[in-house]
SEDO-276631 format. One record per atom (N, C-alpha, C): residue in three letters; x, y, z. Coordinates in steps of 0.001 Angstrom, whole numbers, padded with zeros to 6 digits, always signed. Atoms other than C-alpha are relative to their C-alpha. Layout:
# residues N
ALAXYZ...
END
This chain:
# residues 314
MET-000371-000780-001181MET+098055+036908+141215MET+000659-000913+001030ASN-000675+000732-001065ASN+100585+035659+143759ASN-000590+000429+001334GLU+000639-000338-001263GLU+098703+035515+147052GLU+001040+000227+001087LEU-000890-000349-001095LEU+100323+037011+150140LEU-000398-000772+001242SER+000303+000696-001251SER+100608+035163+153422SER+000436+000796+001228ARG-000509-000766-001138ARG+102563+037600+155631ARG+000295+001424-000469VAL-000154-001402+000391VAL+102407+041409+155451VAL+000380+000832+001220LEU-000351-000988-001016LEU+104158+044067+157525LEU-000769+001276-000303VAL+000762-001233+000154VAL+101911+047099+158063VAL+000617+001054+000902THR-000487-001117-000810THR+103705+050244+159195THR-001168+000966+000212GLY+001164-000828-000309GLY+101292+052600+160915GLY-001260-000815+000151GLY+001134+000915-000069GLY+099042+049613+161495GLY-000926+000215+001172ALA+000906-000325-001099ALA+097565+051055+164695ALA-000831+001233-000299GLY+000734-001203+000347GLY+096223+054126+162905GLY-001424-000275-000439MET+001424+000119+000346MET+092653+054789+161820MET-000225-000905-001210ILE+000128+000843+001183ILE+093093+053212+158390ILE+000789-001291+000174GLY-000866+001167-000144GLY+095933+050852+159307GLY-000637-001130+000778ARG+000604+001058-000815ARG+094018+048971+161998ARG-001111-000706-000781ARG+001028+000623+000836ARG+091200+048373+159517ARG+000626-000894-001062ALA-000690+000836+000982ALA+093631+047092+156904ALA+000499-001291+000641VAL-000480+001185-000708VAL+095122+044720+159478VAL-001149-000978+000236ALA+001158+000871-000252ALA+091673+043384+160403ALA-000496-000646-001288GLN+000476+000557+001266GLN+090665+042946+156773GLN+000986-001025-000567LEU-000990+000990+000438LEU+093928+041181+155938LEU-000164-001305+000770ARG+000220+001212-000801ARG+093307+038780+158808ARG-001213-000771-000510GLY+001180+000643+000553GLY+089867+038110+157370GLY+000264-000730-001305LEU-000398+000662+001246LEU+091575+037128+154124LEU+001002-001119+000241GLY-000948+001051-000330GLY+093848+034699+155953GLY+001452+000432-000081VAL-001360-000525+000076VAL+096901+036960+155793VAL+000469+000376+001406GLU-000592-000312-001300GLU+099126+037145+158883GLU+000697+001351-000088THR-000578-001333+000045THR+100222+040674+159770THR+000875+000290+001208ALA-000785-000608-001064ALA+102906+042375+161799ALA-000204+001507-000099VAL+000219-001443-000040VAL+102465+045998+162871VAL+001196+000681+000643LEU-000987-000902-000600LEU+105105+048642+163468LEU-000660+001361+000105ASP+000679-001276-000211ASP+103669+051802+165009ASP+000553+000632+001276ASN-000492-000664-001223ASN+104889+054403+167493ASN-001133+000438+000919LEU+001212-000284-000778LEU+101306+054845+168803LEU-000195+001489+000261SER+000152-001445-000176SER+101517+058623+168393SER-001425+000469-000270SER+001391-000381+000275SER+097907+058659+167150SER-000874-000091+001244GLY+000808+000204-001191GLY+096684+057631+170591GLY-000881-001218-000058LEU+000768+001235+000130LEU+094985+054511+169262LEU+000870-001189+000396PRO-000796+001152-000441PRO+096064+051112+170662PRO+000383-000902-001162MET-000335+001012+001004MET+097687+048276+168761MET-001238-000832-000327PRO+001168+000810+000360PRO+095079+046280+166818PRO+000131-001429+000501ASP-000005+001374-000504ASP+094131+042955+168364ASP+000183-001022-001117SER-000043+000950+001105SER+094010+041370+164919SER+001407-000225-000555ALA-001373+000201+000463ALA+097781+041692+164389ALA+000614-001219+000682ALA-000676+001155-000577ALA+099792+038505+164893ALA+001243+000417+000767PHE-001279-000442-000538PHE+102872+040507+165822PHE-000040+001514+000030ALA+000074-001456-000099ALA+103049+044094+167080ALA+001222+000541+000724VAL-001190-000620-000583VAL+106059+046291+167808VAL-000222+001499+000075ARG+000045-001460-000117ARG+106006+049805+169188ARG+001361+000546-000410GLY-001266-000506+000510GLY+108640+051600+167178GLY-000220+001050-001061ASP+000026-001127+000931ASP+109479+054384+164767ASP+000682-000409-001297ILE-000606+000363+001276ILE+110201+054014+161048ILE+001333+000712-000228ARG-001316-000626+000108ARG+113174+056328+161554ARG+001073-000819+000707ASP-000927+000889-000712ASP+114745+053597+163700ASP+000313-001189-000904THR-000332+001054+000969THR+116494+051429+161119THR+000245-001340+000676GLY-000234+001253-000714GLY+117503+048856+163711GLY-001294-000728+000311ALA+001294+000608-000313ALA+113899+048279+164797ALA-000643-000571-001254LEU+000550+000490+001263LEU+112816+047942+161175LEU+000662-001302-000431ASP-000734+001189+000455ASP+115526+045447+160309ASP-000300-001211+000883ARG+000280+001126-000911ARG+114879+043333+163420ARG-001391-000560-000238LEU+001367+000453+000210LEU+111136+043212+162801LEU-000109-000799-001296ILE+000058+000709+001279ILE+111577+042199+159167ILE+000736-001330+000074ARG-000764+001245-000136ARG+114205+039608+160068ARG-000792-001040+000790ASN+000741+000940-000835ASN+111957+038064+162739ASN-001324-000437-000629PHE+001333+000301+000539PHE+108643+038238+160863PHE+000047-000567-001417ARG-000192+000457+001381ARG+109858+037615+157278ARG-001252+000205-000866PRO+001214-000262+000793PRO+106994+039348+155427PRO+000219-000216-001493ASP-000019+000082+001460ASP+106138+038752+151777ASP-000065+001392-000627ALA+000231-001329+000543ALA+105207+042419+151334ALA-000127+000993+001152ILE+000155-001070-000989ILE+105023+045769+153131ILE-001103+000937-000464LEU+000999-001043+000208LEU+102010+048059+153371LEU+000414+001165+000889HIS-000628-001101-000729HIS+103518+051391+154369HIS-000982+001156+000171LEU+000972-001048-000325LEU+101064+053741+156104LEU+000533+001000+001016ALA-000499-000864-001068ALA+103185+055294+158874ALA+000379+001367-000564ALA-000266-001347+000504ALA+103266+059075+158386ALA-000584+001025+000960VAL+000639-001157-000621VAL+102542+062466+159854VAL-000900+000602-001075HIS+000895-000477+001051HIS+099430+063548+157954HIS-000980+001060+000463HIS+000828-001117-000462HIS+097766+066219+160116HIS+000584+001269-000613ILE-000531-001088+000813ILE+098109+069228+157796ILE+000571+001154+000842PRO-000608-001077-000794PRO+098592+071953+160472PRO+001342-000408+000624THR-001272+000460-000551THR+101315+069832+162103THR+001073-000021-001073CYS-000972+000038+001102CYS+102994+069330+158738CYS+000491+001389-000369GLU-000398-001369+000330GLU+103044+073110+158256GLU+000782+000664+001129THR-000681-000660-001118THR+104134+074160+161749THR+001271-000746+000424GLN-001193+000799-000318GLN+106668+071308+162196GLN+000526-000615-001297ARG-000318+000399+001367ARG+107983+071161+158665ARG+001142-001022-000052ALA-001144+000922+000032ALA+111332+069464+159314ALA-000376-001356+000581TYR+000465+001252-000607TYR+109685+066861+161568TYR-000843-000793-000992CYS+000839+000661+001011CYS+107081+066089+158882CYS+000854-000660-001072LEU-000837+000549+001067LEU+109748+065591+156213LEU+000909-001104+000515ASP-000850+001037-000577ASP+111947+063568+158546ASP-000753-001328+000089VAL+000797+001220-000132VAL+109176+061066+159306VAL-000453-000496-001374ASN+000676+000424+001227ASN+107466+061044+155924ASN+000958-000332-001140VAL-000931+000253+001097VAL+110484+061128+153606VAL+001161-000887+000450THR-001107+000835-000484THR+113452+059816+155594THR-000517-001337+000511GLY+000575+001253-000497GLY+111239+057254+157324GLY-000397-000933-001130THR+000370+000829+001155THR+109901+056041+153971THR+001234-000591-000663GLU-001230+000527+000585GLU+113433+055705+152625GLU+000541-001154+000847ASN-000427+001098-000876ASN+114273+053571+155676ASN-000805-001269-000269VAL+000854+001162+000277VAL+111289+051291+154969VAL+000407-000658-001316LEU-000355+000542+001313LEU+112278+050905+151312LEU+001379-000653+000016CYS-001335+000609-000096CYS+115933+050229+152140CYS-000060-001318+000765ALA+000147+001244-000758ALA+114911+047625+154715ALA-000621-001081-000878ALA+000600+000962+000923ALA+112704+045960+152102ALA+001030-000489-001015GLU-001030+000366+000978GLU+115569+046022+149610GLU+001022-000950+000614ASN-001003+000839-000662ASN+118040+044532+152097ASN-000528-001401+000285ALA+000596+001294-000339ALA+115610+041745+152983ALA-000518-000753-001230GLY+000478+000669+001208GLY+114731+040920+149374GLY-001508-000052-000126ILE+001457-000052+000109ILE+111056+041857+149770ILE-000365+000607-001343GLY+000247-000391+001381GLY+109575+042204+146310GLY-001242+000815-000247ARG+001224-000762+000225ARG+106367+044119+146909ARG-000223+000997+001127VAL+000278-001066-000974VAL+105648+047445+148649VAL-001124+000859-000544ALA+001043-000968+000323ALA+102484+049531+148636ALA+000018+001077+001074LEU-000014-001076-000983LEU+102359+052939+150287LEU-001212+000900-000171ALA+001112-000944+000000ALA+099686+055438+151217ALA+000498+001364-000428SER-000254-001363+000442SER+099951+058609+149187SER-001283+000797+000212SER+001120-000891-000276SER+097339+061349+148909SER-000512+000643-001286GLY+000556-000780+001088GLY+094979+063082+146520GLY+000537+001413-000034ALA-000560-001347-000056ALA+096770+066246+147607ALA+001210+000182-000907VAL-001190-000128+000858VAL+099676+065475+145244VAL-000326+000652-001339TYR+000378-000507+001317TYR+097695+066703+142223TYR+000039+001527-000064ALA+000161-001428+000257ALA+097824+070170+140693ALA-001479+000365+000129TRP+001375-000448-000140TRP+094701+072246+141240TRP-000689-000023-001355GLU+000762+000113+001234GLU+092125+071408+138585GLU-001483+000164+000319ASN+001450-000137-000166ASN+088412+072092+138068ASN-000746-001256-000407THR+000610+001259+000398THR+087779+068547+136829THR+000485-001112+000924ALA-000394+001135-000833ALA+088073+065110+138441ALA+001468-000350-000248LEU-001438+000257+000066LEU+091722+064325+139195LEU+000245-001458-000366SER-000245+001364+000461SER+093054+061271+137366SER+001490-000310+000002GLU-001381+000440-000157GLU+096237+059251+137757GLU+000847+000223-001248ASP-000766-000050+001244ASP+097260+059334+134117ASP-000249+001254-000821GLY+000296-001187+000776GLY+095918+062722+133056GLY+000235+001315+000707THR-000160-001234-000766THR+096355+065257+135866THR+001443+000141+000458PRO-001379-000180-000463PRO+099824+066714+136536PRO+000074+000088+001521LEU-000237-000116-001440LEU+101309+066614+140037LEU+000590+001373+000299TRP-000562-001280-000435TRP+102056+069814+141912TRP-000267+000149+001486ALA+000143-000078-001447ALA+102696+069937+145649ALA-000206+001444+000426CYS+000328-001352-000439CYS+101085+072977+147257CYS+000159+000196+001498ASP-000290-000146-001415ASP+101914+072293+150905ASP+001029-001058+000399ASN-001087+000858-000443ASN+104465+070421+152998ASN-000382-001476-000012TYR+000455+001385+000010TYR+102381+067263+153330TYR-000007-000546-001425ALA+000024+000438+001395ALA+101797+067058+149574ALA+001414-000142-000547LEU-001395+000113+000420LEU+105511+067671+149045LEU+000580-001340+000432ALA-000511+001276-000507ALA+106329+064665+151232ALA-000592-001172-000772LYS+000645+001113+000685LYS+103794+062416+149502LYS+000428-000093-001461THR-000531+000025+001361THR+104936+063436+146032THR+001388-000626-000005GLY-001330+000607-000127GLY+108462+062576+147152GLY-000066-001489+000264ASN+000149+001428-000302ASN+107295+059223+148547ASN-000259-000810-001261GLU+000291+000720+001237GLU+105902+058229+145166GLU+001262-000152-000853SER-001262+000099+000747SER+109239+059028+143504SER+000939-000994+000667GLN-000850+000959-000711GLN+111084+057100+146212GLN-000389-001434-000328LEU+000476+001350+000287LEU+108906+054072+145568LEU+000325-000395-001438ARG-000326+000298+001397ARG+109387+054312+141813ARG+001491-000301-000170PHE-001442+000266+000052PHE+113173+054516+142279PHE+000310-001383+000579TRP-000202+001316-000625TRP+112965+051441+144542TRP-000309-001118-000990THR+000327+001052+000981THR+111236+049436+141801THR+001079-000092-001071GLN-001049+000001+001017GLN+113934+050461+139333GLN+001270-000669+000519ARG-001206+000597-000587ARG+116721+049425+141712ARG-000140-001494+000210THR+000163+001359-000509THR+115246+046157+142879THR-000746-000937-000944GLY+000865+000842+000821GLY+112898+044932+140146GLY-001266-000402+000720GLY+001198+000322-000760GLY+110178+044820+142780GLY-001236+000695-000543ILE+001271-000599+000380ILE+106527+045804+142454ILE-000361+001060+001039GLY+000347-001107-000886GLY+105592+049195+143924GLY-001332+000606-000392ARG+001313-000586+000250ARG+102112+050632+144265ARG-000250+001148+000975ALA+000362-001152-000829ALA+100994+054050+145531ALA-001505+000187-000039ALA+001447-000230-000109ALA+097431+054611+146768ALA-000217+001457+000372ARG+000278-001412-000256ARG+096354+058232+146489ARG-001355+000106+000683ILE+001211+000022-000814ILE+093832+058377+149314ILE-000545+001423+000137PHE+000631-001298-000166PHE+091364+061250+149371PHE-000510+000124+001443ASN+000378-000277-001391ASN+089644+062604+152514ASN-000755-001170+000618THR+000512+001223-000612THR+088855+059754+154891THR-000775+000299+001276LEU+000883-000166-001155LEU+086081+059513+157494LEU-000020-001260+000849ALA+000273+001105-000933ALA+085688+057331+160588ALA-000268+000589+001376HIS+000354-000515-001326HIS+084357+057676+164111HIS+001206+000114+000923ASP-001165+000015-000885ASP+087799+057025+165619ASP+001178+000777-000584ASP-001049-000844+000557ASP+089723+059654+163657ASP+000713+000722+001145PRO-000691-000597-001140PRO+092430+060712+166148PRO+000484+001414-000256ASN-000475-001333+000335ASN+093302+063915+164313ASN-001147+001002-000026ALA+001018-001056-000014ALA+091482+067232+164506ALA-000352+000414-001422HIS+000445-000305+001341HIS+090201+066983+160953HIS-001385+000641+000060LEU+001211-000809+000048LEU+087042+068730+159802LEU-001188-000651+000705VAL+001179+000633-000598VAL+084393+066176+160814VAL+000118-000097+001521PRO-000116-000009-001464PRO+085753+065595+164359PRO-000099+001400+000598ASP+000069-001376-000492ASP+086091+069375+164736ASP-001449+000476+000060ILE+001412-000399+000004ILE+082464+069978+163742ILE-000759-000722+001111ALA+000685+000773-001047ALA+081245+067178+166041ALA+000350+000529+001384ALA-000425-000523-001304ALA+083289+068590+168926ALA-000660+001343+000285GLN+000652-001296-000201GLN+081852+072083+168402GLN-001486-000163+000298LEU+001417+000237-000264LEU+078327+070687+168343LEU-000228-000477+001428GLY+000094+000475-001370GLY+078920+068878+171635GLY-001325-000688+000292HIS+001235+000662-000414HIS+075929+067619+173588HIS-001029+000982+000559SER+000928-000979-000552SER+074267+070870+174618SER-001229+000151-000895ALA+001229-000191+000760ALA+070697+071596+173571ALA-000009+001384-000643GLY+000147-001305+000623GLY+069643+074451+171339GLY+000921+000197-001176ALA-000796-000320+001178ALA+071245+076138+168377ALA+001470+000205+000392VAL-001447-000114-000219VAL+075034+076079+168083VAL+000597+000802-001147THR-000722-000738+001018THR+077275+078493+166256THR+001302-000722-000306LEU-001227+000659+000431LEU+079938+076643+164295LEU+000951+001030-000573ARG-001028-000893+000519ARG+083146+078527+163647ARG+000907-000828-000908LEU-000713+000790+000991LEU+084704+077199+160464LEU+000846+000902-000886GLY-000886-000743+000884GLY+087299+078207+157899GLY-000620+000234-001358ASN+000479-000208+001368ASN+086816+078123+154131ASN-001250-000833-000252LEU+001270+000723+000093LEU+083150+077205+153667LEU-000241-000605-001377ALA+000288+000455+001363ALA+083199+076733+149898ALA+000912-001118-000471SER-000936+001044+000424SER+086128+074293+149735SER-000710-001340-000075LYS+000656+001288+000211LYS+085000+070917+148357LYS+001021-001129+000049ARG-000866+001166-000104ARG+086460+067490+149090ARG-000781-001268-000334ASP+000522+001317+000361ASP+085906+063884+148024ASP+000217-000906+001216TYR-000084+000731-001265TYR+085095+061791+151122TYR-000205-001503-000186LEU-000019+001460+000071LEU+085634+058069+151690LEU+000082-000545+001415HIS-000110+000584-001339HIS+085044+055895+154754HIS+001289-000803+000129ALA-001263+000694-000233ALA+088158+054376+156324ALA-000085-001494-000293ASP+000148+001421+000349ASP+086757+050846+155859ASP+000236-000217-001490ASP-000201+000098+001442ASP+086637+051437+152105ASP+001446+000323-000377ALA-001402-000321+000272ALA+090086+053044+152140ALA+000897-001197+000291ALA-000794+001179-000351ALA+091508+049969+153890ALA-000154-001096-001053ALA+000222+001005+001042ALA+089902+047639+151346ALA+000707+000390-001287GLY-000705-000464+001177GLY+091317+049785+148572GLY+001502-000202+000102LEU-001430+000222-000207LEU+094812+049617+150049LEU+000378-001460-000205ILE-000279+001428+000174ILE+094627+045836+150145ILE-000076-000375-001473ALA+000096+000263+001444ALA+093477+045762+146517ALA+001236+000510-000724VAL-001219-000563+000588VAL+096418+047997+145605VAL+001197-000897+000304LEU-001123+000856-000403LEU+098846+045795+147558LEU+000005-001315-000764ARG+000090+001313+000656ARG+097586+042622+145872ARG+000191+000072-001516ASP-000173-000148+001447ASP+098004+044035+142358ASP+001447-000291-000378ASP-001378+000392+000350ASP+101050+042251+140961ASP+000176-000174-001503ARG-000144+000086+001445ARG+100684+042814+137217ARG+001465+000175-000413PRO-001415-000109+000372PRO+104132+042156+135737PRO+000262+001087-001025THR-000172-001045+001011THR+103522+044764+133039THR+000192+001384+000615ALA-000128-001299-000664ALA+103621+047566+135624ALA+000807-000175+001285ALA-000812+000083-001215ALA+106529+047604+138061ALA-000468+001026+001020TYR+000518-001059-000881TYR+105232+050883+139478TYR-001329+000490-000552ASP+001265-000585+000434ASP+101679+052201+139392ASP-000639+000700+001190CYS+000686-000747-001055CYS+099380+054499+141341CYS-001494-000007-000267PHE+001456+000096+000097PHE+095654+054499+142058PHE-000652+001014+000944ASN+000838-000807-000874ASN+093098+056964+143387ASN-000899-000895+000833LEU+001020+000600-000861LEU+091080+055765+146369LEU-000930+001132+000402CYS+000916-001115-000181CYS+088090+058071+146310CYS-001406-000449-000389SER+001386+000343+000330SER+084321+058148+145798SER-000445+000571-001334GLY+000441-000660+001217GLY+084092+060455+142805GLY-001124+000986+000222ILE+001032-000983-000356ILE+081640+062756+144651ILE+000607+000942+001048GLU-000561-000931-000975GLU+082538+065917+146571GLU-001087+000819+000678ARG+000890-000850-000790ARG+080882+068060+149251ARG+000795+001213+000485SER-000652-001182-000563SER+081656+071590+150418SER+000002-000081+001525VAL-000045-000056-001466VAL+082527+072384+154034VAL-001369+000378+000547GLU+001314-000436-000472GLU+079192+074162+154422GLU-001032-001122-000131GLU+000917+001127+000183GLU+077272+071185+152989GLU+000264-001087+001033LEU-000360+001030-000964LEU+079176+068789+155243LEU-000511+000360+001388ALA+000466-000437-001323ALA+078393+070828+158360ALA-001515-000140+000109GLY+001452+000117-000024GLY+074713+070940+157433GLY-000465-001440+000116GLU+000391+001410-000054GLU+074519+067179+156903GLU+000300-000613+001364ILE-000314+000498-001351ILE+076244+066446+160232ILE-001044+000500+000989ALA+001013-000549-000907ALA+073834+068773+162027ALA-001328-000721-000166ASN+001257+000724+000228ASN+070872+067013+160389ASN+000045-001393+000608LEU-000128+001347-000554LEU+072159+063579+161399LEU-000093+000010+001525LEU+000005-000087-001460LEU+072563+064736+164995LEU-001221+000737+000537GLY+001205-000696-000423GLY+069270+066634+165035GLY+000291+001328+000663ARG-000409-001257-000618ARG+070915+069961+165787ARG-000272+001174-000930ASN+000126-001244+000746ASN+070234+073528+164705ASN+001331+000741+000074ILE-001303-000646+000019ILE+073319+075396+163611ILE-000052+001354-000697ARG-000365-001193+000740ARG+074543+078793+162587ARG+001481-000148-000334ILE-001400+000138+000410ILE+077829+079016+160717ILE+000625+001386-000131GLU-000776-001228+000135GLU+080367+081806+161089GLU+001383-000350-000537THR-001355+000190+000504THR+083607+082119+159182THR+000987+000570+001005ASP-001033-000392-000957ASP+086579+082251+161538ASP+001315+000185-000769PRO-001239-000232+000766PRO+089613+083887+159873PRO+001183-000818+000504SER-001137+000752-000548SER+091971+082025+162218SER-000019-001456-000441ARG+000115+001385+000451ARG+090673+078704+160851ARG+000180-000146-001516ARG-000174+000055+001444ARG+091173+079597+157208ARG+001436-000383-000347ARG-001330+000380+000457ARG+094093+077809+155584ARG+000510+001027-000999LYS-000582-000941+000946LYS+096457+080108+153766LYS+000031-000595-001408ILE+000002+000702+001278ILE+096700+077494+151016ILE-001074-001075+000075ASP+001124+000935-000070ASP+093436+075660+150419ASP-000646-000105-001373ARG+000545+000150+001345ARG+092459+074282+147046ARG-001525+000020+000043PRO+001462-000097-000027PRO+088823+075026+146120PRO-000707-001330-000216SER+000635+001282+000312SER+088143+071478+144890SER+001057-001096-000002GLN-000890+001160+000061GLN+089700+068045+145299GLN-000855-001242-000246LEU+000883+001094+000415LEU+087510+065590+143396LEU+000820-001034-000756GLY-000770+001056+000633GLY+088994+062250+142424GLY-000806-000793-001015ASN+000598+000923+000961ASN+088299+059948+139502ASN+000375-001417+000421PRO-000314+001354-000477PRO+088027+056350+140842PRO+000013-001059-001100GLY+000177+000951+001096GLY+087784+054758+137388GLY+001128-000995-000173LYS-001130+000908+000212LYS+091285+053291+137204LYS-000006-001136+001016ALA+000054+001051-001020ALA+090972+051421+140505ALA-001148-000964-000261ARG+001139+000875+000317ARG+087575+050097+139447ARG+000342-000913-001179ARG-000280+000757+001229ARG+088862+048987+136050ARG+001087-001049+000198LEU-001148+000901-000109LEU+092195+047393+137046LEU+000005-000833+001279LEU-000030+000706-001284LEU+091598+046349+140660LEU-001348-000586+000392GLY+001325+000439-000407GLY+087871+045771+140810GLY-000442+000627+001304TRP+000346-000657-001265TRP+087723+048180+143766TRP-000880+001204-000260THR+000795-001214-000022THR+085053+050776+144375THR-000504+000192+001426ALA+000516-000265-001342ALA+083771+052466+147510ALA-001365-000653+000169ARG+001268+000703-000220ARG+080980+050329+148941ARG-000997+000870+000754MET+000891-000866-000765MET+079577+052985+151292MET-000289+001272-000768SER+000356-001313+000516SER+077677+055981+150028SER+000512+001055+000978PHE-000420-001078-000893PHE+078625+059360+151461PHE-000895+000056+001227ASP+000928-000063-001132ASP+075486+059346+153636ASP+000274-001117+001000GLN-000320+001108-000895GLN+076353+055911+155034GLN+001307+000256+000749ALA-001304-000255-000626ALA+079964+056910+155681ALA-000112+001073+001072LEU+000137-001081-000972LEU+078960+060108+157440LEU-000802-000450+001212LEU+000798+000508-001110LEU+076293+058373+159538LEU+000848-000894+000901LEU-000847+000899-000780LEU+078784+055700+160628LEU+001083+000761+000750THR-001027-000821-000644THR+081229+058467+161530THR-000547+000759+001198VAL+000529-000854-001078VAL+079008+060706+163638VAL-001002-000725+000890ARG+000915+000805-000810ARG+076526+058058+164851ARG+000405-001466-000087PRO-000489+001376+000169PRO+078608+054852+165097PRO-000837-001044+000713GLU+000835+000965-000731GLU+076083+053277+167467GLU-001170-000490-000846ILE+001104+000415+000863ILE+073536+053051+164619ILE+000518-000954-001054PRO-000448+000926+001034PRO+073971+049959+162415PRO-000201+000593-001385CYS+000055-000524+001363CYS+074733+050944+158840CYS-000422-001132-000929VAL+000556+001065+000837VAL+072555+048852+156516VAL+000351+000264-001462
END
């Protein structure tokens, strides 16, 4: 394995990106961050070099790469809030597809030979079994999944053009206390609030199941994906997941138990997604076998660290 010394992280101020930057620093890797700070989170202190900018700005990309001279790029910058991707469809595709093409072209122009990008478990067709990289077909069912499926093809085309190494990390549902988006766990926590007594939670599809992973583990998985430089695979993809899923109703109950709250749950038709797969369970076996990566936190630990971050997770 050729060790990396300098990595550009796009979206490095985001929930997962800032953790990847910190973990890279812990490995002795110098990082530069390009982020437009749209998530509301600040630039990470652990970055050696930070630029507020947009991946759609080719000039900013080229200048940053010319000044920093990275060995590799970890590309995380994206619009990934599903309702935003559906209501602002052209904006989502502009950032996620055109922006990714800009990153890949900048890497090509600078002679950078390794790029890893964050994809999603949402790229898979709906299946009743664990989704696997080499056995489950892809089928985009919403605008976000369409963009991520396209990103993987863009990266594969880049490896064919340049002879570089490209890796896609299919990240499943990620948890952390500083999630800036109105995803399910922050929404449940916000509805619970701090008031005493029983609370009525208004939720959408209660039976939908997802595979949850803490952002610390997702960041470690991304680094493992980035460091994979097997010459036998110019392009490859990996699931970053736990291999265990929970329903929305189960998740709400576990959060309420952790916070010591009594809840009632009502289905709110306005919160139901028109397109919502019943199950999204990943198979983490390939990442474990080829990268030596596996989620270190159990679901209970990840959820506790998310909703009660003041409690040390042992």
